[in-house]
N, C-alpha and C positions, 0 to 999 in steps of 0.2 A: 633829606628828610622830609621836606616837603614834596618831593615826587613822590615819595614812599606814600605819604598821606591820599595824595591823589589818585594813586593809581588804586589804593586798597577800597578806597571811597566810590572809584567806576568800577570795580569788581562787587563791591556790595550791591552797588545798585541793581547791575546785570545780573546778580544771583538773587536779589528780591524778585526779580519781573519773571525769571525761569521759574521759580517756585509758584509764583501766583498763576502762571501757563501750566502748572503741573498739576495745582490744583483744579484748577477749570476742566483739562481733560480727563480726572479721574472721576469728577461730577458726571461730566458727560457718557464716561465708558459705565460706568454704574446706572445712570438712565438706559443706555442702551441696551445693558443686560437685563434688566428689569422689564423693559419692552419686547427684548426677543423671548422671554420665559412667557409673558401673557401672549405674546402673537404663537407661540407652540400651543401653548393651553387652548386655544379657541380655535385653531386649526384641528386638533384633538376631538374638541366638542363636535365640530361641524362634521368629521369622520365619521362619530357615533350617532348623530342626528341622522347621516345618509344613511349609516346602516341600519339606523331602526325602522327607515322608511321602505326599506325594501319589502318585497311582497312577504318573504318568511321571519322578516323582523317584528319586534314589538315596539309599540309605539307609545311605550310608556317611558317618560323622561325622567320621573321624580328621582329613580336611583340616581341621575346625574347631579341631584342638587344637593345627594345627602353624604355622597363620598370627596374623600379627596382628589381635586381636579390633577395633580400632579401624577395619581394611580396612573391616569390617560397617557402619560408620555412613555416613551418607551426608557429612555434615562431619565432620572431627576437631575438637578442642578446639584453641582459639588457642593453649593452654599446652603443645602435642605437639612434643616434642624431637626424634623420629625414631625410628629403628630403630639400634640399637647393640649389639655384640657384649662381652658383660659391661661395661656402662658403669659409670661412679663417679659419686660424688656431684657432682663439678663436672662431667661430659659432660651430665649430666641437667638441673640448677640448681634451685633452691628452687623448691617451685610448678609444677613439670611432670611431663608424662608421657612416659614413653619405653617400646619394646619390647625386649626383650634376647632378642636371637635366639638367645643359647647354650642358656638353658634354657626358652624359649617363655614369658615372663611378661612381664604389664604392670606397669611401675613407677610409682610416684607419690612424690615426693620431697615430704614436707612443709615449707611453710613454717613452720609452728608445732605442736611437738609435741603441744601443748593442744587441737587441732582434734579429737583422737580421743582420748578416754580410755584405753581399752586399749589403747594402741600404747605398747610399750617402744622402738621406733625410729622413726626418720624415714622408713624407707622402706616404704612399704607395697608388697606384690605379690600380684597376681591371676593366675590361670591357667584355661584353659578345659581343662576335663576332662570325662571320658565317665562316664555314670554310667549303671547298671543299674537300670530301675525295678522297682518291685514287681509279682510276678507276679498276676493277675487269678484268683480262684478258677472264675470261669466260663472262663477260656482252657483249651484244649483242650492236653493233654499233648503233647509232640513241636512245639509251635507255635515259631515263632521266637522268641527273646530279644527282648525292649523294649528297646532303648538311647534314651539322653538325654545330654544336653548340660549340665553346671553352669557357671558361672564363677564361683569362689570366691577368698577370699584363701587366701594360702599365709602360713603361719608358718616362721621358718626356726628 
């Protein structure tokens, strides 16, 4: 009977350690998936800016700040919950992306708060913003200002 108790205790300790590592890897997988979607959106934005800078392209980037950045991707993530007007956490669902039409932000509701160490909340917000690129010293005065686009995380 004593051997059974010792064996059961060892198996329980090893099982607890295994579950702890699985939770850690699950949080790491979520973080990697979020970073991949963000990187894909940033790449798509860079392509749109490059296309707009071509001789026959238009230089108006304001349309990029108004539309859903996931529309730039050929394939949306499988965990995309759609476009909402001021969605709640229940509308989005844990582990899903959503576009808020009210303030033009892309939202992600975390499954696990430990996925992002600097996150105080379970809701991550991202927004496309217009940026002014630094002036080149060789650029003549009076030349048009150079605009760019950035996809940044918004802090509340």
